[in-house]
C-alpha positions as CSV (number, residue, x, y, z in Angstrom):
1,M,-13.1,96.9,131.3
2,Q,-11.8,100.1,130.1
3,T,-8.5,100.8,127.8
4,R,-7.4,103.8,128.2
5,N,-4.2,105.4,126.0
6,S,-2.4,108.9,127.2
7,T,-2.7,111.9,125.2
8,S,0.9,111.3,124.0
9,A,0.2,107.3,122.9
10,V,-1.0,105.3,120.3
11,Y,-1.2,107.5,116.6
12,E,0.6,110.2,117.9
13,V,3.9,111.7,118.4
14,E,5.6,111.6,121.7
15,Q,6.8,114.8,123.4
16,D,10.0,112.6,124.9
17,G,10.9,111.8,121.2
18,R,10.0,108.5,121.0
19,E,8.3,106.5,117.6
20,A,4.7,106.8,117.2
21,L,3.0,104.3,115.3
22,D,3.8,103.7,111.9
23,S,1.4,103.5,109.6
24,V,0.9,99.9,108.8
25,M,-1.2,99.1,111.7
26,Q,-3.5,101.7,110.4
27,V,-3.2,100.3,107.0
28,G,-3.7,96.6,108.4
29,V,-7.3,98.1,110.1
30,L,-8.0,99.2,106.9
31,N,-7.3,96.2,104.9
32,E,-9.8,93.9,107.4
33,L,-12.6,96.4,107.0
34,L,-12.0,96.1,103.0
35,R,-11.8,92.6,103.7
36,A,-15.1,92.4,105.4
37,Q,-17.1,94.6,102.9
38,L,-15.7,92.6,99.8
39,N,-16.7,88.8,100.9
40,P,-18.7,88.7,104.4
41,A,-19.8,85.1,104.0
42,V,-15.8,84.5,104.0
43,V,-15.6,86.7,107.0
44,T,-18.5,84.9,109.1
45,K,-16.8,81.4,107.9
46,I,-13.5,82.7,109.5
47,N,-14.8,84.0,112.2
48,K,-16.6,80.9,113.4
49,S,-13.4,78.6,113.1
50,T,-12.0,81.1,114.8
51,E,-14.3,80.8,117.6
52,Q,-13.5,77.0,118.3
53,D,-10.1,77.8,117.8
54,S,-9.9,80.3,120.6
55,S,-12.1,78.1,122.9
56,N,-9.5,75.2,122.6
57,E,-6.8,77.8,123.4
58,T,-8.5,79.4,126.0
59,A,-9.2,75.9,127.6
60,S,-5.2,74.7,127.1
61,L,-3.6,78.3,128.3
62,L,-5.9,77.5,131.4
63,S,-4.8,73.8,132.1
64,S,-1.1,75.7,132.1
65,V,-2.2,78.4,134.6
66,A,-3.8,75.9,136.8
67,D,-0.6,73.6,136.4
68,A,2.2,76.4,136.8
69,V,0.1,78.3,139.6
70,E,-0.5,75.3,142.1
71,E,2.9,74.3,141.5
72,V,3.7,78.0,142.8
73,L,2.0,77.5,146.0
74,S,2.2,74.3,146.8
75,P,2.6,74.1,150.5
76,E,4.9,70.6,149.8
77,G,8.1,72.7,149.0
78,L,9.9,73.9,146.0
79,N,10.6,70.9,143.5
80,R,12.8,73.9,141.1
81,T,12.9,71.2,138.4
82,Q,8.7,70.4,138.2
83,L,8.6,74.3,138.5
84,H,10.7,75.7,135.4
85,Q,9.0,72.6,133.2
86,K,5.2,74.1,134.1
87,L,6.3,77.6,134.1
88,S,7.9,76.9,130.5
89,Q,4.8,75.6,129.6
90,L,2.8,78.3,130.6
91,Y,5.3,80.6,128.8
92,Y,5.2,78.7,125.1
93,Q,1.5,79.2,125.7
94,Q,1.5,82.9,126.2
95,K,3.8,83.3,123.4
96,A,1.4,81.7,120.9
97,I,-0.7,84.3,121.7
98,Y,1.5,87.0,121.7
99,D,2.8,85.7,118.2
100,Q,-1.0,85.6,117.5
101,A,-2.0,89.2,118.2
102,N,-0.4,90.7,114.9
103,I,1.5,93.3,116.9
104,P,3.7,95.1,114.3
105,A,7.3,94.2,114.5
106,Q,8.1,97.6,115.2
107,L,6.2,97.6,118.1
108,R,7.5,94.3,119.1
109,K,11.3,95.7,119.1
110,R,10.5,98.9,120.1
111,Q,13.0,99.7,123.1
112,Y,14.4,103.3,124.0
113,I,15.8,105.2,127.6
114,S,13.0,107.4,129.1
115,H,13.0,110.1,131.8
116,C,13.0,107.2,134.6
117,G,15.5,104.7,132.5
118,L,15.3,101.7,130.2
119,I,12.3,100.9,128.9
120,M,12.4,97.3,127.7
121,S,10.9,95.9,124.3
122,P,8.1,93.6,124.5
123,D,10.0,91.1,122.9
124,N,12.5,91.0,125.5
125,C,10.2,91.3,128.6
126,I,8.1,88.2,127.5
127,T,11.0,85.9,129.3
128,T,10.3,86.9,132.7
129,Q,7.6,84.3,133.0
130,L,10.8,81.4,132.7
131,D,12.6,83.3,135.8
132,D,11.5,80.7,138.1
133,L,12.4,81.5,141.7
134,R,11.4,85.5,140.8
135,V,8.0,84.4,139.6
136,R,7.3,82.0,142.1
137,S,8.0,84.4,144.9
138,F,6.2,87.1,143.7
139,L,2.8,85.2,142.9
140,R,3.0,83.4,146.3
141,G,3.9,87.0,148.2
142,I,0.6,88.5,146.3
143,D,-1.4,85.7,147.2
144,L,-0.5,86.5,150.3
145,A,-1.2,90.2,150.7
146,I,-4.4,89.8,148.6
147,S,-5.6,87.3,151.2
148,D,-4.5,89.6,153.8
149,L,-6.3,92.7,152.6
150,L,-9.2,90.8,152.2
151,N,-9.3,89.7,155.2
152,R,-9.0,93.5,156.6
153,R,-11.7,94.7,154.0
154,Q,-15.2,94.7,153.1
155,A,-15.0,96.3,149.5
156,S,-13.0,94.6,146.9
157,V,-9.0,94.9,146.9
158,H,-7.9,97.5,144.0
159,I,-4.5,96.3,142.5
160,V,-2.4,98.4,140.0
161,Y,0.7,96.6,138.2
162,P,2.7,99.6,136.5
163,A,5.2,98.9,133.7
164,C,3.6,95.3,134.1
165,G,5.0,94.3,130.4
166,P,3.1,92.3,127.9
167,F,2.5,89.3,129.6
168,A,1.8,91.1,133.5
169,P,3.3,87.6,134.7
170,L,3.7,88.7,138.4
171,L,0.2,89.0,138.6
172,M,-2.1,87.7,135.6
173,P,-1.3,84.0,136.3
174,L,-2.7,84.1,139.4
175,I,-5.9,86.1,138.3
176,A,-6.7,83.7,135.9
177,Y,-6.0,80.8,138.2
178,Y,-8.4,82.2,140.8
179,K,-11.2,82.3,138.3
180,S,-10.8,78.7,136.9
181,A,-10.2,77.3,140.4
182,G,-13.2,79.6,141.8
183,K,-11.1,80.8,144.5
184,L,-12.1,84.4,144.4
185,L,-14.4,86.6,142.6
186,S,-13.9,89.1,140.1
187,T,-16.1,91.6,143.0
188,Q,-13.3,90.8,145.0
189,L,-10.4,92.1,142.7
190,E,-10.3,95.2,140.5
191,I,-6.8,95.0,138.2
192,T,-5.6,97.9,136.8
193,L,-2.5,97.3,134.4
194,V,-0.2,99.9,133.0
195,D,2.4,100.3,130.3
196,V,4.0,102.5,128.4
197,Q,4.7,100.3,125.2
198,P,1.6,99.9,122.9
199,G,2.6,96.5,121.5
200,A,3.0,95.3,125.4
201,V,-1.0,96.5,125.7
202,Q,-1.9,95.1,122.5
203,S,-0.7,91.8,123.9
204,L,-2.0,92.3,127.3
205,Q,-5.6,92.2,125.9
206,A,-5.4,89.1,124.0
207,L,-4.2,87.2,126.8
208,I,-7.2,88.8,128.9
209,D,-9.4,87.9,126.2
210,A,-7.8,84.3,126.5
211,M,-7.9,83.7,129.8
212,G,-11.2,85.3,130.0
213,I,-10.5,87.4,133.1
214,Q,-12.0,90.7,131.6
215,D,-14.6,90.8,134.6
216,Y,-11.1,91.4,137.0
217,I,-9.9,94.1,134.9
218,Y,-11.0,97.2,135.9
219,Q,-8.6,99.6,133.2
220,V,-5.6,98.9,130.7
221,N,-3.7,102.1,130.4
222,C,-1.2,102.5,127.5
223,M,0.7,105.4,129.4
224,D,3.8,106.5,131.0
225,A,2.9,105.0,134.3
226,L,4.7,108.0,136.1
227,E,1.3,110.4,134.9
228,Y,-1.0,107.4,136.2
229,D,-3.4,109.2,138.8
230,P,-6.3,106.6,140.6
231,G,-8.2,110.3,140.6
232,D,-10.8,109.0,143.5
233,K,-10.4,105.5,143.2
234,K,-8.2,103.7,146.4
235,I,-5.5,101.5,145.5
236,D,-4.9,98.6,148.0
237,L,-1.7,97.1,146.3
238,V,0.9,97.9,143.7
239,V,3.1,95.3,142.1
240,L,6.2,96.4,140.8
241,E,9.1,94.9,139.3
242,A,10.8,96.9,137.2
243,M,14.7,96.7,137.5
244,Q,18.0,94.8,136.7
245,H,20.5,93.8,138.9
246,G,22.1,96.3,141.5
247,F,18.9,98.2,141.1
248,S,19.7,99.6,137.9
249,R,19.1,100.5,134.2
250,E,15.3,100.6,134.3
251,G,12.8,102.7,136.6
252,H,11.5,101.0,139.5
253,F,13.1,103.7,141.9
254,K,11.2,106.5,140.0
255,L,7.9,104.7,140.0
256,A,7.8,103.1,143.0
257,R,8.3,106.7,144.7
258,H,5.3,107.7,142.7
259,F,3.0,104.8,143.5
260,A,3.9,104.9,147.4
261,T,2.1,108.1,147.3
262,M,-1.1,106.9,146.1
263,L,-1.3,104.0,148.4
264,E,-3.8,103.3,151.4
265,P,-2.2,103.5,154.6
266,D,-2.7,99.9,155.2
267,G,-1.8,99.2,151.8
268,Y,0.8,97.1,150.5
269,L,3.9,98.0,147.9
270,I,5.1,94.8,146.4
271,P,8.1,94.2,147.1
272,Q,7.6,95.4,150.6
273,Q,11.5,95.7,150.8
274,I,14.5,95.9,148.5
275,K,18.0,95.8,150.1
276,L,21.1,96.9,148.8
277,S,24.6,96.3,150.1
278,A,28.0,96.6,148.9
279,A,31.2,94.2,149.2
280,L,34.1,93.5,147.5
281,N,35.6,89.9,146.2
282,I,38.1,88.7,143.3
283,A,36.2,89.0,140.0
284,Q,37.4,85.4,138.9
285,R,36.5,84.0,142.1
286,E,32.9,85.3,142.6
287,Y,31.8,85.2,138.7
288,V,33.9,82.2,137.2
289,D,35.4,79.8,139.5
290,Q,31.9,79.5,141.8
291,W,30.1,78.5,139.5
292,K,32.2,76.1,137.5
293,G,30.8,73.3,136.3
294,A,27.4,74.2,138.0
295,Q,23.9,73.0,137.0
296,T,22.1,75.3,139.0
297,V,22.6,78.8,140.2
298,S,20.8,80.4,143.4
299,E,21.8,81.8,146.4
300,K,21.3,78.3,148.3
301,H,24.2,77.1,145.6
302,M,26.3,79.8,146.6
303,S,30.0,78.3,147.7
304,T,30.6,78.8,151.6
305,Q,34.4,79.0,150.6
306,I,34.0,82.1,148.0
307,Y,31.3,83.9,150.3
308,S,33.9,83.9,153.4
309,E,36.4,85.4,150.6
310,R,34.3,88.7,150.4
311,T,34.9,91.3,152.2
312,I,31.5,93.1,153.3
313,L,31.2,96.7,153.5
314,G,27.7,97.3,154.6
315,E,23.7,98.6,153.4
316,I,24.0,101.0,151.1
317,F,20.1,101.4,150.3
318,R,17.1,100.3,151.4
319,V,13.6,100.6,149.2
320,T,10.5,100.5,151.6
321,K,7.3,101.9,151.1
322,E,8.0,104.3,154.0
323,S,11.7,105.3,152.9
324,L,11.0,106.3,149.7
325,L,9.2,109.0,151.5
326,N,11.9,110.3,153.2
327,L,14.8,110.2,151.2
328,K,17.5,112.7,151.3
329,E,18.3,114.5,147.8
330,H,21.0,117.1,146.1
331,V,19.8,118.5,143.4
332,L,22.8,119.5,141.0
333,D,20.8,121.5,138.3
334,E,17.0,121.5,136.8
335,N,17.6,118.1,135.4
336,T,20.0,116.3,137.7
337,T,18.8,115.0,141.0
338,L,21.1,112.7,143.2
339,I,19.8,110.7,146.0
340,E,22.1,110.2,149.1
341,C,22.6,106.7,150.2
342,G,24.8,104.8,152.8
343,K,28.5,105.5,153.2
344,V,30.9,102.4,154.0
345,D,34.3,102.0,154.8
346,I,36.9,100.3,153.1
347,P,38.9,98.0,156.0
348,L,42.7,98.6,156.2
349,S,43.1,95.1,156.3
350,L,42.3,94.8,152.9
351,N,44.7,92.5,150.8
352,S,45.7,95.0,148.2
353,D,47.5,92.1,146.4
354,D,44.7,91.1,144.6
355,E,42.5,93.5,142.5
356,Q,38.9,93.4,144.3
357,T,35.9,94.2,142.5
358,L,33.3,96.3,144.2
359,L,29.9,94.2,144.3
360,I,26.8,95.5,144.7
361,L,24.2,92.8,146.0
362,T,20.4,92.9,146.3
363,Q,17.6,91.4,148.4
364,I,14.0,91.2,147.5
365,Q,11.6,90.9,150.2
366,V,8.3,90.4,148.5
367,F,6.0,89.6,150.8
368,A,6.0,88.2,154.5
369,D,8.3,85.4,154.3
370,E,8.9,85.1,150.4
371,F,12.2,86.3,149.6
372,I,14.5,86.7,146.5
373,G,18.3,86.0,147.7
374,E,21.4,86.8,145.6
375,Y,21.9,84.6,142.4
376,D,18.3,83.6,142.7
377,S,17.0,85.7,139.9
378,G,18.3,88.0,137.1
379,I,17.3,90.8,139.0
380,T,19.2,89.7,142.1
381,H,22.6,88.6,140.1
382,P,25.4,90.8,142.0
383,L,26.6,93.6,139.9
384,P,30.3,94.2,139.5
385,D,31.4,98.0,139.4
386,Q,34.5,97.8,137.4
387,Q,35.2,101.4,137.5
388,V,35.7,101.6,141.4
389,C,39.7,100.3,141.3
390,I,40.8,99.8,145.4
391,N,44.6,99.5,146.1
392,F,45.6,99.2,141.8
393,K,45.3,101.7,139.1
394,P,43.1,100.0,135.7
395,R,45.6,98.7,133.2
396,D,43.4,101.2,130.8
397,E,41.6,104.0,132.5
398,R,38.4,105.2,131.2
399,P,36.4,108.4,132.1
400,G,34.5,107.7,135.4
401,D,37.0,105.3,137.4
402,L,37.4,105.9,140.8
403,L,40.8,104.7,142.4
404,L,40.6,104.4,146.2
405,E,42.7,102.9,148.6
406,S,42.5,100.9,152.1
407,G,41.3,103.1,154.8
408,D,38.9,105.3,152.7
409,A,34.9,105.4,152.3
410,I,32.9,105.2,149.8
411,R,29.7,107.4,149.8
412,F,27.0,105.8,147.5
413,Y,24.4,108.2,145.3
414,Y,21.7,106.7,143.4
415,R,21.5,108.4,139.5
416,Q,18.3,108.5,138.0
417,N,19.3,110.3,134.7
418,G,19.7,108.2,131.6
419,L,20.0,104.9,132.9
420,P,19.4,104.4,136.6
421,G,21.9,103.4,139.0
422,F,24.4,103.6,142.1
423,M,27.2,106.3,142.0
424,A,30.5,105.8,144.3
425,T,32.3,108.4,145.1
426,W,35.3,109.0,147.6
427,A,34.8,110.0,151.2
428,Q,36.9,110.5,154.4
429,G,37.1,107.1,155.8
430,A,36.4,106.4,159.6
431,I,39.8,104.7,159.9
432,N,41.8,107.0,158.8
433,N,39.6,110.2,160.4
434,G,41.2,109.4,163.6
């Protein structure tokens, strides 16, 4: 297993203004070395105890991994209560390791906006493991993709997981399960993990050691994933999830576009497809009335009545391995490039008495028949664009408000600057145009 840092990583000030590590880590390492020289006998005793604790920790962790992954892959269908319980147990096992990894507080909480979007802090990333339907769909889809690739290849399968976070939650439990259950050998898989956060990489190393999956890991890279270059190494599968609802805020788009160019022709980008659509509905009905008293939020539990009240405008963007290589760009200046997306018409029949909110809807096809639907996950909750005002004027006008009427059209662009997301603009409507 190799661990690499980019030239801008751990102890250097990074060019884009990100803060370097504080001297706390360096002092901590120095103190540990000095303690070892002062009292080596005590250190030896502590190490023996640590080895025993580590062995118990590994056994407990792998037991939780097996329980969770077996529930995920169960052919008997979804039992969400059991799934959530088992993923929660795994989460707390991993969090204990994370807390014991001595990651400096400033690295755990480090969060900033980079050139491709929001970089979440490790502390804010770890709860992905609890997003049960998201984790289930990814683990099931990746398991299917790996099986398919191994059936078609003589050599091992190389998987790259950029922006993987401190737990690599959509892949690492599966790899640990493969090893503990004897499903796949380390000669069949090579895993490369990439994350720009030093705190996340420190956590990954601790989890890899605790799970005993070092033989499956090809590299752990602390670097900007947009700078990743595999060299002569082929990439068979890319696992990527770096977005928030409405395909916003984080850098999924830029990362997916970068890695799509590196995949083998018959390799897979997971998710296979992300479909974004636009719709209108009354916000009170969509977000409040629909879920009043609900015990569970998911696509399956959406109200058929409130769904029927939506005005579906149409698809605005689709992200696949193929579509990422054929995008229409608008270069506004050297720092600003917009991606042209779809155009939808606002129907003349839209009721002008109600303030309709523009919704950006997300459906994710992870792989084959594994989907994440609306409201199934935090990343697929419909995103309201409250600056698009159709047939009404806002009570408090703000910069960026877009006033539209029935019969107009909306042309969408994908903005990559700052916090990525969709930008709605006025366009001539097909209805008004004759």
